[in-house]
C-alpha positions in Angstrom: -22.4 -233.2 28.7 -22.7 -229.1 28.3 -25.7 -227.4 29.6 -27.3 -224.5 27.5 -27.9 -221.8 29.0 -31.0 -220.5 28.3 -31.6 -216.0 28.4 -34.2 -213.8 26.6 -32.7 -214.1 23.7 -32.0 -217.3 23.0 -34.9 -218.7 24.0 -36.3 -216.0 21.5 -34.0 -217.6 18.4 -34.7 -220.7 19.8 -38.9 -220.6 19.1 -38.5 -218.2 16.2 -36.5 -221.6 14.9 -39.0 -224.0 15.5 -42.1 -221.9 14.0 -39.8 -221.6 11.7 -39.1 -225.4 11.0 -43.0 -226.1 11.5 -44.0 -223.9 9.2 -41.5 -225.9 6.9 -43.4 -229.0 7.6 -47.1 -227.7 7.5 -45.9 -226.2 4.1 -44.8 -229.7 2.4 -47.5 -231.3 4.6 -49.8 -229.4 2.7 -48.5 -229.2 -0.4 -48.6 -232.6 -0.2 -52.0 -232.7 0.3 -52.8 -230.4 -2.6 -50.8 -232.8 -4.5 -53.0 -235.9 -3.2 -56.5 -233.6 -4.5 -55.1 -232.5 -7.1 -55.0 -236.1 -8.9 -57.8 -236.8 -7.1 -59.7 -234.5 -8.5 -58.0 -236.0 -12.2 -59.3 -239.4 -11.1 -62.4 -238.4 -10.9 -62.8 -235.9 -13.9 -61.9 -239.0 -16.1 -64.8 -241.7 -14.1 -66.8 -239.0 -15.6 -65.7 -238.6 -18.5 -65.9 -242.3 -18.9 -69.2 -242.9 -17.0 -70.9 -239.4 -19.8 -69.1 -241.2 -22.5 -71.4 -245.3 -21.6 -74.1 -242.2 -21.2 -73.8 -241.4 -24.4 -74.2 -244.9 -25.7 -76.8 -245.7 -23.8 -78.6 -242.4 -25.5 -77.7 -243.0 -28.7 -78.8 -247.0 -28.4 -82.5 -245.9 -26.8 -82.8 -243.1 -29.7 -82.1 -246.5 -32.1 -83.9 -249.3 -30.4 -87.4 -249.7 -30.9 -89.9 -248.8 -28.8 -92.4 -251.9 -27.3 -95.1 -249.1 -28.8 -93.9 -249.5 -32.7 -93.2 -253.3 -31.8 -96.6 -253.9 -30.5 -98.4 -251.7 -33.4 -95.6 -253.5 -35.9 -96.3 -257.1 -34.1 -100.2 -256.3 -34.7 -100.5 -255.5 -38.4 -98.7 -258.5 -39.5 -100.5 -260.9 -37.4 -104.1 -259.2 -38.8 -102.1 -259.5 -42.4 -101.4 -263.6 -41.3 -104.7 -263.9 -40.2 -105.6 -262.2 -44.1 -103.9 -264.4 -46.1 -105.1 -267.7 -44.0 -108.9 -266.4 -44.4 -107.9 -266.7 -48.5 -105.7 -269.6 -48.8 -109.4 -271.1 -46.6 -111.9 -270.0 -49.1 -109.1 -270.8 -52.2 -109.2 -274.6 -50.9 -112.4 -274.7 -50.1 -113.0 -273.0 -53.2 -110.9 -276.0 -55.2 -112.8 -278.4 -53.1 -115.6 -277.5 -53.7 -114.9 -277.7 -57.8 -113.9 -280.7 -57.2 -116.9 -282.9 -55.8 -118.8 -280.2 -58.5 -116.4 -282.2 -61.5 -116.5 -285.3 -59.6 -120.8 -284.5 -59.8 -120.7 -284.3 -63.2 -118.2 -287.6 -64.1 -120.7 -289.4 -62.6 -123.7 -287.8 -64.4 -121.9 -288.3 -67.6 -120.6 -291.7 -66.4 -124.6 -292.3 -65.6 -125.7 -290.6 -69.0 -123.9 -292.8 -70.8 -124.5 -296.3 -68.9 -128.3 -295.4 -69.6 -127.8 -294.8 -73.9 -125.5 -297.9 -73.6 -128.3 -299.6 -72.1 -130.7 -298.4 -74.5 -128.8 -298.8 -77.3 -128.1 -302.8 -76.2 -131.5 -303.4 -75.7 -133.1 -301.6 -79.1 -131.1 -303.8 -81.9 
């Protein structure tokens, strides 16, 4: 094996060469890291676009859905209408029952009158 003899010139050349190799190595690693960061930024941007799109959809839905307050107002209005219809039906039903009772009394009275007239006519003969 040959042993290298170091002098100032060869040592300077060796150190300069090592620094140049180190610089190339750092450049390669730096560029790789820079590419990785760029890819990560692009990926994050795509995720944020998806999230923003989802937020937009939720916002669109929120504007088209009925709020609880609106729903309660509509529900109460419908309940009021149903209650008034029930009352009207009860009144109509009561009138119907009342008229049936009245007609039944009239028929009974007419029947009793007919019987009395019939009895009077029978006994007068």
